[in-house]
C-alpha positions as CSV (number, residue, x, y, z in Angstrom):
1,X,-140.6,68.7,-12.2
2,X,-140.0,68.9,-15.9
3,X,-138.2,72.6,-15.9
4,X,-134.5,73.0,-15.6
5,X,-133.1,76.0,-13.6
6,X,-129.7,77.5,-14.1
7,X,-129.5,78.6,-10.2
8,X,-131.3,77.0,-7.5
9,X,-130.8,78.8,-4.3
10,X,-131.6,76.7,-0.6
11,X,-132.7,79.0,2.1
12,X,-134.2,82.2,1.9
13,X,-131.8,84.2,4.8
14,X,-129.9,87.3,3.9
15,X,-127.3,85.2,2.1
16,X,-130.3,82.8,0.1
17,X,-132.2,86.3,-1.0
18,X,-128.8,88.0,-1.9
19,X,-128.0,84.6,-3.9
20,X,-130.8,84.4,-5.8
21,X,-131.7,88.3,-6.7
22,X,-128.1,88.2,-7.6
23,X,-128.3,85.3,-10.3
24,X,-131.8,86.2,-11.5
25,X,-130.7,90.1,-12.1
26,X,-127.9,88.5,-14.5
27,X,-130.2,86.4,-16.6
28,X,-130.0,83.1,-14.7
29,X,-133.4,81.5,-14.8
30,X,-133.7,81.1,-10.8
31,X,-135.3,79.1,-8.0
32,X,-135.5,79.9,-4.7
33,X,-136.6,77.3,-2.2
34,X,-137.2,77.9,1.5
35,X,-138.6,76.5,4.5
36,X,-141.4,78.9,4.8
37,X,-142.2,82.0,2.6
38,X,-143.2,84.2,5.7
39,X,-139.5,83.7,7.2
40,X,-137.5,85.1,3.9
41,X,-134.8,87.4,5.3
42,X,-135.7,86.8,9.2
43,X,-133.9,88.7,11.5
44,X,-133.8,85.7,14.0
45,X,-131.3,87.4,16.4
46,X,-130.8,91.4,17.2
47,X,-132.4,93.3,14.2
48,X,-129.4,95.6,13.2
49,X,-127.9,96.1,10.1
50,X,-123.8,97.4,10.1
51,X,-121.5,98.3,12.8
52,X,-117.6,97.7,12.8
53,X,-116.6,95.8,9.2
54,X,-120.0,94.7,9.2
55,X,-121.2,98.2,7.9
56,X,-118.1,98.0,5.4
57,X,-119.8,94.5,3.7
58,X,-123.0,96.2,3.5
59,X,-121.5,99.3,1.4
60,X,-119.7,96.4,-0.5
61,X,-122.7,94.6,-1.2
62,X,-124.7,97.7,-2.5
63,X,-121.6,98.7,-4.9
64,X,-122.2,95.4,-6.1
65,X,-125.9,95.9,-6.8
66,X,-126.7,93.4,-3.6
67,X,-130.3,94.8,-1.8
68,X,-129.3,94.6,1.6
69,X,-128.4,98.4,1.9
70,X,-131.6,99.5,0.5
71,X,-133.1,96.7,2.7
72,X,-131.6,98.5,5.9
73,X,-132.4,101.9,5.0
74,X,-136.1,100.9,4.1
75,X,-136.4,99.7,7.5
76,X,-134.2,102.0,9.3
77,X,-135.5,103.3,12.6
78,X,-132.0,104.4,14.4
79,X,-129.0,104.6,12.7
80,X,-125.7,106.4,13.9
81,X,-121.9,106.5,12.9
82,X,-119.5,104.2,14.9
83,X,-115.7,104.5,15.2
84,X,-115.8,108.1,14.7
85,X,-112.5,108.7,16.5
86,X,-110.5,106.0,15.0
87,X,-110.0,107.4,11.5
88,X,-112.0,107.2,8.3
89,X,-110.4,103.8,7.6
90,X,-112.7,102.1,10.4
91,X,-115.7,104.6,10.9
92,X,-119.0,102.9,9.8
93,X,-122.7,102.8,9.8
94,X,-125.0,100.9,12.0
95,X,-128.4,100.9,11.9
96,X,-131.3,99.9,14.1
97,X,-134.3,98.0,11.5
98,X,-138.0,97.5,11.7
99,X,-137.3,93.4,11.4
100,X,-141.3,92.9,9.5
101,X,-140.2,96.4,6.8
102,X,-136.8,94.3,6.2
103,X,-138.6,91.0,5.5
104,X,-140.9,92.8,3.0
105,X,-138.6,94.5,1.3
106,X,-136.9,91.4,0.6
107,X,-140.1,90.0,-0.1
108,X,-141.0,92.5,-2.4
109,X,-137.6,92.5,-4.7
110,X,-137.7,88.6,-4.6
111,X,-141.4,88.0,-5.9
112,X,-141.0,91.5,-8.4
113,X,-138.1,89.6,-10.3
114,X,-139.3,88.2,-13.3
115,X,-136.6,85.0,-13.5
116,X,-136.6,84.3,-10.0
117,X,-139.3,81.6,-8.4
118,X,-139.7,81.3,-4.7
119,X,-141.5,78.3,-3.3
120,X,-141.7,77.0,0.0
121,X,-140.2,73.4,0.7
122,X,-137.7,71.5,2.7
123,X,-134.5,70.2,0.6
124,X,-133.6,67.1,1.8
125,X,-131.0,65.8,-0.7
126,X,-128.7,66.8,-3.6
127,X,-128.5,65.0,-6.5
128,X,-125.0,64.7,-7.9
129,X,-123.5,62.5,-11.1
130,X,-120.1,62.3,-11.8
131,X,-119.2,64.5,-9.3
132,X,-121.2,67.1,-10.5
133,X,-124.5,68.9,-8.9
134,X,-128.2,67.8,-10.8
135,X,-130.4,69.3,-8.8
136,X,-132.5,68.7,-5.1
137,X,-134.7,66.2,-3.9
138,X,-137.4,68.1,-0.8
139,X,-139.4,66.6,1.7
140,X,-142.9,66.2,-0.8
141,X,-140.6,64.0,-3.1
142,X,-140.5,67.2,-5.6
143,X,-137.3,66.7,-7.7
144,X,-135.8,70.1,-9.1
145,X,-133.2,70.0,-11.8
146,X,-130.0,73.0,-11.9
147,X,-126.9,73.7,-13.5
148,X,-125.6,75.0,-10.1
149,X,-127.1,75.0,-6.5
150,X,-126.1,77.5,-3.8
151,X,-126.6,76.0,-0.5
152,X,-127.7,79.2,2.1
153,X,-129.4,76.9,5.1
154,X,-128.2,79.2,7.9
155,X,-128.7,77.7,11.4
156,X,-131.5,75.7,10.2
157,X,-129.4,72.6,9.3
158,X,-129.6,70.0,12.1
159,X,-131.0,72.9,14.3
160,X,-131.7,72.2,17.9
161,X,-132.6,74.8,20.8
162,X,-131.1,74.7,24.0
163,X,-133.2,76.4,27.3
164,X,-131.9,75.4,30.5
165,X,-131.5,71.2,30.3
166,X,-134.1,71.4,27.6
167,X,-133.4,70.9,24.0
168,X,-135.4,70.3,21.4
169,X,-135.3,70.3,17.1
170,X,-136.2,73.7,16.1
171,X,-134.9,76.4,13.8
172,X,-134.5,79.9,15.2
173,X,-137.5,81.6,17.2
174,X,-139.4,78.2,17.0
175,X,-139.1,77.5,13.2
176,X,-139.0,74.3,11.7
177,X,-135.2,72.4,11.7
178,X,-133.9,71.3,8.1
179,X,-133.2,67.9,8.7
180,X,-131.9,65.4,6.5
181,X,-129.9,67.4,4.2
182,X,-126.5,67.1,6.1
183,X,-126.8,63.0,5.6
184,X,-127.0,63.9,1.9
185,X,-123.7,65.7,2.4
186,X,-122.0,63.4,4.1
187,X,-123.0,60.4,1.9
188,X,-121.3,62.5,-0.7
189,X,-118.1,62.6,1.1
190,X,-118.0,66.4,3.0
191,X,-116.7,66.5,6.6
192,X,-119.5,68.4,8.8
193,X,-119.3,70.0,12.0
194,X,-121.2,71.7,15.0
195,X,-121.2,75.6,15.7
196,X,-123.5,77.4,18.3
197,X,-125.4,81.0,18.4
198,X,-127.9,82.2,20.5
199,X,-129.9,85.0,21.4
200,X,-131.4,87.1,24.3
201,X,-134.7,87.2,25.9
202,X,-137.3,90.3,24.6
203,X,-139.2,91.8,26.7
204,X,-142.3,94.1,26.7
205,X,-141.7,97.9,26.1
206,X,-144.7,98.5,28.4
207,X,-143.0,97.1,30.9
208,X,-140.0,98.8,31.1
209,X,-138.9,102.1,33.4
210,X,-137.5,103.9,30.7
211,X,-136.6,106.8,33.0
212,X,-134.5,105.2,35.0
213,X,-132.1,104.5,31.4
214,X,-129.5,106.4,29.3
215,X,-130.9,107.2,26.0
216,X,-129.1,106.9,23.1
217,X,-130.6,109.3,20.2
218,X,-130.1,108.4,16.4
219,X,-127.7,110.8,14.3
220,X,-129.1,114.3,13.9
221,X,-127.8,114.3,10.1
222,X,-129.1,112.6,7.2
223,X,-127.7,108.8,6.7
224,X,-128.5,105.9,4.6
225,X,-126.1,102.7,3.8
226,X,-127.2,102.8,-0.4
227,X,-125.1,104.7,-2.7
228,X,-128.3,105.5,-4.2
229,X,-130.7,106.3,-1.5
230,X,-131.3,109.6,0.2
231,X,-130.1,110.1,3.8
232,X,-132.9,110.2,6.3
233,X,-132.9,111.5,10.1
234,X,-134.8,109.6,12.4
235,X,-136.0,111.0,15.8
236,X,-139.0,108.7,16.7
237,X,-137.0,105.7,18.2
238,X,-134.2,105.5,20.3
239,X,-131.6,102.4,22.3
240,X,-131.2,102.7,25.8
241,X,-128.4,101.7,28.1
242,X,-128.4,99.8,31.3
243,X,-126.1,96.9,33.0
244,X,-125.8,94.1,35.1
245,X,-125.5,94.2,38.6
246,X,-123.7,92.0,41.0
247,X,-127.4,90.4,41.5
248,X,-127.5,89.4,37.9
249,X,-123.9,87.7,38.0
250,X,-125.1,86.2,41.7
251,X,-128.1,84.6,39.5
252,X,-126.0,83.4,36.5
253,X,-123.1,81.7,38.8
254,X,-125.7,79.8,40.8
255,X,-127.4,78.5,38.0
256,X,-124.4,77.0,36.5
257,X,-125.9,73.3,37.0
258,X,-128.8,74.1,34.8
259,X,-126.7,76.0,32.1
260,X,-126.4,73.6,28.9
261,X,-123.4,75.9,28.3
262,X,-121.5,74.7,31.5
263,X,-123.1,71.3,31.6
264,X,-122.1,69.6,28.1
265,X,-125.2,69.7,26.5
266,X,-124.2,71.8,23.8
267,X,-121.4,70.4,21.3
268,X,-120.9,73.1,19.3
269,X,-118.2,76.3,19.7
270,X,-120.0,79.3,20.3
271,X,-118.8,82.9,18.7
272,X,-115.9,84.2,20.8
273,X,-116.5,88.0,19.8
274,X,-120.4,87.7,21.0
275,X,-120.7,85.6,24.2
276,X,-123.6,84.8,25.9
277,X,-123.7,86.5,29.1
278,X,-123.0,83.6,31.6
279,X,-120.1,82.9,29.3
280,X,-118.9,86.5,29.6
281,X,-119.3,86.4,33.5
282,X,-117.4,83.2,33.7
283,X,-114.6,84.5,32.0
284,X,-114.2,87.9,33.3
285,X,-115.4,87.2,37.0
286,X,-113.5,90.5,38.2
287,X,-115.8,92.3,35.5
288,X,-118.4,94.5,38.1
289,X,-121.0,95.0,35.0
290,X,-121.7,94.6,31.3
291,X,-123.6,97.1,29.2
292,X,-126.8,96.0,28.0
293,X,-128.8,97.6,25.0
294,X,-132.5,97.9,24.7
295,X,-133.2,98.3,21.3
296,X,-136.5,98.6,19.5
297,X,-137.6,95.8,16.9
298,X,-140.2,97.3,14.8
299,X,-142.5,100.6,14.4
300,X,-145.6,99.1,16.2
301,X,-143.8,96.3,17.8
302,X,-144.0,96.4,21.6
303,X,-141.3,94.0,22.2
304,X,-137.6,95.1,22.9
305,X,-134.2,93.2,22.3
306,X,-131.6,93.2,25.1
307,X,-128.3,93.7,22.9
308,X,-125.1,91.7,24.8
309,X,-127.8,89.7,27.0
310,X,-127.9,86.5,24.8
311,X,-128.8,83.2,27.7
312,X,-129.4,79.4,27.2
313,X,-130.2,79.6,30.8
314,X,-133.5,78.1,32.0
315,X,-136.8,80.4,31.9
316,X,-137.0,81.0,35.4
317,X,-133.7,82.4,35.7
318,X,-133.8,84.3,32.6
319,X,-136.8,86.2,34.5
320,X,-135.0,86.7,37.7
321,X,-131.9,87.9,35.6
322,X,-134.0,90.5,33.4
323,X,-135.8,91.7,36.7
324,X,-131.8,92.4,38.2
325,X,-130.9,95.0,35.7
326,X,-131.9,98.8,36.0
327,X,-134.9,100.1,34.6
328,X,-136.2,96.5,34.4
329,X,-137.5,95.3,37.8
330,X,-140.8,94.9,36.1
331,X,-140.2,93.7,32.5
332,X,-142.0,91.0,31.2
333,X,-140.3,88.7,29.0
334,X,-142.1,88.1,25.7
335,X,-139.8,85.6,24.1
336,X,-137.0,83.6,25.8
337,X,-133.5,84.0,24.9
338,X,-131.9,80.5,23.8
339,X,-128.9,78.9,22.3
340,X,-129.2,77.1,19.0
341,X,-127.1,74.4,17.6
342,X,-126.5,73.6,13.9
343,X,-124.3,72.0,11.1
344,X,-121.8,73.8,8.8
345,X,-119.6,72.4,6.5
346,X,-115.6,73.7,7.9
347,X,-115.1,76.2,4.5
348,X,-111.4,74.4,3.7
349,X,-113.3,72.2,1.3
350,X,-114.2,75.7,-0.8
351,X,-113.2,77.2,-3.6
352,X,-112.6,81.1,-3.3
353,X,-115.1,81.3,-5.7
354,X,-117.4,80.0,-3.0
355,X,-117.7,76.6,-5.1
356,X,-117.4,73.2,-3.2
357,X,-114.1,71.4,-4.1
358,X,-115.8,68.1,-4.2
359,X,-119.0,68.7,-6.1
360,X,-118.8,70.8,-9.3
361,X,-121.4,73.4,-9.3
362,X,-122.4,73.4,-5.9
363,X,-121.9,76.7,-3.8
364,X,-122.4,77.5,-0.1
365,X,-122.6,80.5,1.6
366,X,-123.5,82.1,5.1
367,X,-123.4,80.1,8.5
368,X,-123.1,76.8,6.5
369,X,-119.5,77.8,6.2
370,X,-119.3,78.7,9.9
371,X,-120.1,82.6,9.7
372,X,-121.9,84.6,11.9
373,X,-123.9,87.7,11.4
374,X,-126.3,88.9,8.5
375,X,-123.9,91.1,6.9
376,X,-121.4,88.1,6.5
377,X,-124.3,85.7,5.2
378,X,-125.5,88.6,2.8
379,X,-121.6,89.1,1.1
380,X,-121.1,85.6,0.7
381,X,-124.6,85.0,-0.6
382,X,-124.2,87.8,-3.1
383,X,-120.9,86.2,-4.5
384,X,-121.9,82.6,-4.6
385,X,-125.0,83.9,-6.4
386,X,-122.8,85.5,-9.1
387,X,-120.5,82.7,-9.6
388,X,-123.5,80.2,-9.6
389,X,-124.8,82.4,-12.4
390,X,-121.5,82.7,-14.2
391,X,-121.0,78.4,-13.5
392,X,-124.1,78.1,-15.0
393,X,-123.2,79.7,-18.6
394,X,-120.0,78.3,-18.6
395,X,-117.9,81.8,-17.2
396,X,-115.2,81.8,-15.0
397,X,-115.8,82.8,-11.3
398,X,-115.2,86.4,-9.9
399,X,-112.8,86.0,-7.1
400,X,-111.6,89.4,-5.5
401,X,-108.2,90.1,-3.7
402,X,-107.9,91.2,-0.2
403,X,-107.3,94.4,-1.2
404,X,-110.2,94.7,-3.0
405,X,-112.9,94.2,-0.3
406,X,-114.0,92.8,3.1
407,X,-115.7,90.7,1.0
408,X,-112.3,89.4,-0.3
409,X,-111.0,89.1,3.2
410,X,-113.9,86.8,5.0
411,X,-114.2,84.3,1.9
412,X,-109.6,84.5,1.7
413,X,-109.9,83.5,5.7
414,X,-113.0,81.2,5.1
415,X,-111.3,79.3,2.5
416,X,-107.7,79.1,3.3
417,X,-107.8,79.2,7.3
418,X,-111.0,77.3,8.1
419,X,-112.8,78.1,11.5
420,X,-113.9,76.1,14.6
421,X,-116.1,78.5,15.6
422,X,-118.6,81.3,14.2
423,X,-116.4,83.7,12.2
424,X,-117.3,87.4,12.2
425,X,-115.6,90.2,10.4
426,X,-113.8,92.5,12.3
427,X,-111.5,95.8,10.6
428,X,-108.6,94.2,12.1
429,X,-108.7,91.2,9.9
430,X,-108.3,93.4,7.1
431,X,-104.4,94.6,6.1
432,X,-105.3,97.3,3.7
433,X,-107.7,99.0,5.7
434,X,-107.3,102.3,4.5
435,X,-107.7,101.4,0.7
436,X,-111.3,99.5,1.8
437,X,-113.1,102.4,3.4
438,X,-117.0,102.6,3.7
439,X,-116.4,105.8,1.2
440,X,-114.7,104.2,-1.6
441,X,-116.8,101.3,-1.8
442,X,-118.3,102.4,-5.4
443,X,-115.3,103.3,-6.6
444,X,-113.7,100.0,-5.8
445,X,-116.9,97.5,-6.7
446,X,-119.4,99.3,-8.4
447,X,-117.7,98.7,-12.3
448,X,-117.5,94.9,-11.3
449,X,-121.4,95.1,-10.4
450,X,-121.8,97.0,-13.5
451,X,-120.1,94.7,-15.7
452,X,-122.3,91.8,-14.2
453,X,-125.3,93.5,-15.0
454,X,-126.3,94.1,-11.5
455,X,-126.0,97.7,-11.6
456,X,-128.7,99.3,-14.1
457,X,-128.1,102.6,-16.5
458,X,-129.7,105.2,-14.0
459,X,-127.4,103.8,-11.0
460,X,-124.3,103.8,-12.9
461,X,-124.9,107.6,-14.3
462,X,-125.5,108.9,-10.9
463,X,-122.2,107.1,-9.6
464,X,-120.5,109.0,-12.8
465,X,-121.9,112.3,-11.7
466,X,-120.8,111.8,-8.0
467,X,-116.9,110.8,-9.2
468,X,-117.1,113.8,-11.5
469,X,-118.1,115.9,-9.0
470,X,-114.9,115.0,-7.0
471,X,-112.4,114.9,-9.3
472,X,-113.7,118.7,-10.4
473,X,-113.3,119.7,-7.0
474,X,-109.9,118.3,-6.5
475,X,-109.3,120.3,-9.2
476,X,-110.7,123.7,-8.1
477,X,-109.2,123.0,-5.0
478,X,-105.6,122.6,-6.6
479,X,-105.7,125.9,-8.0
480,X,-107.4,128.0,-5.8
481,X,-104.9,130.2,-3.9
482,X,-105.6,131.0,0.1
483,X,-103.4,134.0,1.2
484,X,-101.9,134.9,5.1
485,X,-104.0,137.2,6.6
486,X,-107.4,136.6,5.2
487,X,-110.5,135.6,6.5
488,X,-109.5,131.9,6.3
489,X,-107.3,133.2,8.8
490,X,-110.1,133.4,11.6
491,X,-111.3,129.7,10.6
492,X,-107.9,128.4,11.4
493,X,-107.9,130.0,14.7
494,X,-110.9,128.7,15.9
495,X,-110.2,125.1,14.4
496,X,-107.0,125.3,16.9
497,X,-105.0,125.8,13.6
498,X,-101.8,127.6,13.0
499,X,-102.2,130.8,10.8
500,X,-100.8,131.1,7.2
501,X,-97.5,132.4,6.9
502,X,-97.4,132.1,3.0
503,X,-99.8,131.6,0.1
504,X,-100.9,128.1,-0.6
505,X,-103.5,125.9,-2.5
506,X,-106.8,125.4,-0.4
507,X,-105.7,121.2,-1.5
508,X,-102.7,121.6,0.4
509,X,-104.9,123.8,3.6
510,X,-107.1,120.5,3.7
511,X,-104.3,118.3,4.4
512,X,-103.8,119.7,7.9
513,X,-105.6,116.9,10.2
514,X,-107.6,119.8,12.4
515,X,-108.7,121.6,9.0
516,X,-112.4,120.7,7.5
517,X,-113.6,121.3,4.3
518,X,-116.8,121.7,5.0
519,X,-116.1,124.1,7.5
520,X,-113.7,126.7,5.6
521,X,-116.1,126.4,2.2
522,X,-117.8,129.2,2.6
523,X,-114.7,131.6,3.2
524,X,-113.0,129.7,-0.2
525,X,-115.4,132.3,-2.3
526,X,-116.4,129.9,-4.8
527,X,-119.2,130.0,-6.8
528,X,-121.0,126.2,-5.9
529,X,-121.7,124.0,-3.0
530,X,-120.6,120.3,-3.5
531,X,-122.0,117.2,-1.7
532,X,-121.0,116.8,2.1
533,X,-120.1,113.1,0.4
534,X,-117.5,114.7,-2.3
535,X,-116.2,116.7,0.3
536,X,-115.6,114.1,2.8
537,X,-114.2,111.8,0.4
538,X,-111.9,114.0,-1.4
539,X,-110.5,115.4,2.4
540,X,-109.8,111.6,3.2
541,X,-108.1,110.8,-0.4
542,X,-106.0,114.0,0.5
543,X,-105.2,113.8,4.3
544,X,-103.9,110.2,3.9
545,X,-102.2,109.8,0.3
546,X,-99.0,109.0,1.7
547,X,-100.2,106.2,3.7
548,X,-102.5,104.9,1.0
549,X,-99.8,105.0,-1.7
550,X,-97.8,103.1,0.8
551,X,-100.5,100.4,1.3
552,X,-100.6,100.2,-2.6
553,X,-97.3,99.4,-2.9
554,X,-97.2,96.4,-0.6
555,X,-100.4,95.7,-2.3
556,X,-98.4,95.1,-5.4
557,X,-95.6,93.6,-3.6
558,X,-98.0,90.9,-2.6
559,X,-99.8,90.3,-6.2
560,X,-96.6,88.9,-7.2
561,X,-97.4,85.6,-5.1
562,X,-100.9,85.6,-6.2
563,X,-100.4,85.5,-9.9
564,X,-99.0,82.5,-9.4
565,X,-101.0,79.2,-9.6
566,X,-100.9,76.3,-8.2
567,X,-102.0,73.1,-10.0
568,X,-104.8,71.5,-8.3
569,X,-103.1,68.1,-8.8
570,X,-99.9,69.2,-7.5
571,X,-97.5,67.2,-5.6
572,X,-96.4,68.6,-2.0
573,X,-94.8,65.5,-1.0
574,X,-92.3,65.7,-3.7
575,X,-90.6,69.2,-2.3
576,X,-87.6,68.3,-0.3
577,X,-87.4,70.2,2.9
578,X,-91.0,70.8,3.5
579,X,-91.8,70.8,7.4
580,X,-94.5,68.0,8.1
581,X,-96.8,70.5,9.1
582,X,-97.0,72.8,5.9
583,X,-97.1,69.5,4.1
584,X,-100.2,68.4,6.1
585,X,-101.8,71.7,5.5
586,X,-101.2,72.5,2.0
587,X,-102.6,69.2,1.2
588,X,-106.2,69.7,3.4
589,X,-106.6,73.5,1.8
590,X,-105.1,72.8,-1.5
591,X,-104.6,76.4,-2.3
592,X,-105.2,78.1,-5.6
593,X,-101.8,80.0,-5.7
594,X,-98.9,80.8,-3.8
595,X,-100.1,83.8,-2.4
596,X,-103.0,81.8,-0.7
597,X,-100.3,79.1,0.0
598,X,-98.6,81.8,2.3
599,X,-101.7,83.0,4.2
600,X,-102.0,79.3,5.6
601,X,-101.9,79.0,9.1
602,X,-98.3,77.1,9.9
603,X,-97.0,77.3,6.6
604,X,-93.9,79.1,7.1
605,X,-92.1,81.8,5.0
606,X,-89.2,79.1,4.1
607,X,-91.9,76.7,3.1
608,X,-93.3,79.0,0.7
609,X,-89.8,79.9,-0.9
610,X,-89.7,76.0,-1.2
611,X,-92.8,75.8,-2.9
612,X,-92.1,79.0,-5.4
613,X,-89.0,77.5,-6.6
614,X,-90.6,73.9,-7.0
615,X,-93.6,75.8,-9.1
616,X,-91.2,77.7,-10.8
617,X,-89.1,74.5,-11.9
618,X,-92.1,72.7,-12.8
619,X,-93.1,75.6,-15.3
620,X,-89.6,75.9,-16.7
621,X,-89.6,72.4,-17.5
622,X,-93.2,72.5,-18.9
623,X,-92.3,75.3,-21.5
624,X,-88.7,73.7,-22.5
625,X,-89.2,71.9,-25.7
626,X,-88.2,68.1,-25.8
627,X,-85.2,67.1,-28.0
């Protein structure tokens, strides 16, 4: 092919779509190569978006100008808040989606982008010249030249499916496996490994006894992931709860000798925090039952996804297991559950920009980096696509700090600590949770998205109007006096709050944890009504401003180390007193900054101090003029 692209994206899953859209929207001539056009943005596992930490990632993707939030809103069947009792730092949304609508949303966006070409083919080889990527070769013998390449291969790379002791080469849901590319990576000197994930049986909705199950409704308030979408109430679809039984556990334990997991057929490690049902039963033998959620996959589909029931046991055992669940004695399996094993690149081989250290211009995103989940993949894809486009035009990459985004925590954990099992994002992984809330993603990241050209004039104006409204609301409440004995006292009694003993401002009043601004607003006598989003955001900022200020001070202290760069060819062996473990880990990761070095597992604070002294000594030597 004579045409040369700025960015070539390999893989059209959640990460690949975000990478391709981002680079094209930034002006880069982009080629998206996917195994099969009809599986673009395939929801191969649970058709849901969001949840703890994952929902934060979706909001950040949206704030940067990515597509996943809008795809989720456009395909949502059921949506609700999670973690509402644990405070504003960790509460977020989760939506159950129509997987066909979700796919079509991405397919439409990809096909309508003028700088983005979509093509169906399988990449089998990378072209590299003197340590720089030059393009890719496909199984059809086609050669595509590119200034940069993004690998977003998902679980297809060397994919092998297991159902009982039967196994065969396959991608998810019976798709074609991607073979050949791993060998090319190994020839280039990359270390590769194997990971495993899985999915659940899908059952026919007409064979489930729904009256025997606990119904879980969607939220009764309008909700949306995207900052620019109007929230909607969804009433036509619900999720249902059942539980495993003693019979379920007996069936699982009785089939251990037919399990690929227990018999050693599966080489790769599976996700620690989303294990198969047989792994749960094995690890928690004293637990009488485990919750199983039955969730819709589409507006017209009769398939039902069985959340928390992932399994690779033989098909006949799966049938018996499903029938042992309350409400499912007649349930007919449409698709069996399975485990899938695939190749990945240990992510310490990457820079914080997601560019590989070994080959310049080659970026990796998603499950090839050892992560699990649509949201983790999409977030990495967005960042990789941004940085590939920047690299193609010779500009410096975007690297976010851990205090700026969950996306940054995700990437820093991967490239600094690595992983030997599928990595899942959790709020507990983030040390600055109160700074990285669901409700402030736009304020944190939209200015960057605007600078990169990913947020257009209309959406930028909408954000500015919202921010202005919030600041005006703060000023208004600060200047609004509330007197003792007034109408607010009755509301305070109803809210379980003490009466006022002296005049206060409305702003100080909402610092009380039991006082809700929306509830007392009609009593303040103000002439307009701000949006619910503005009121909720301001109340959080005011109520937690002391804690927020404390986290900001911690960030400033850590930034001192983040500003100390480490040369890529630094001789760690020259530092006297450095422990053997630290020497080994520092050489393996080759951190970019002192701050990154301090987060490497096994590198002690004492070793960091020795490293800091050595770096400063080297800097002073370079800056001292020779006589």
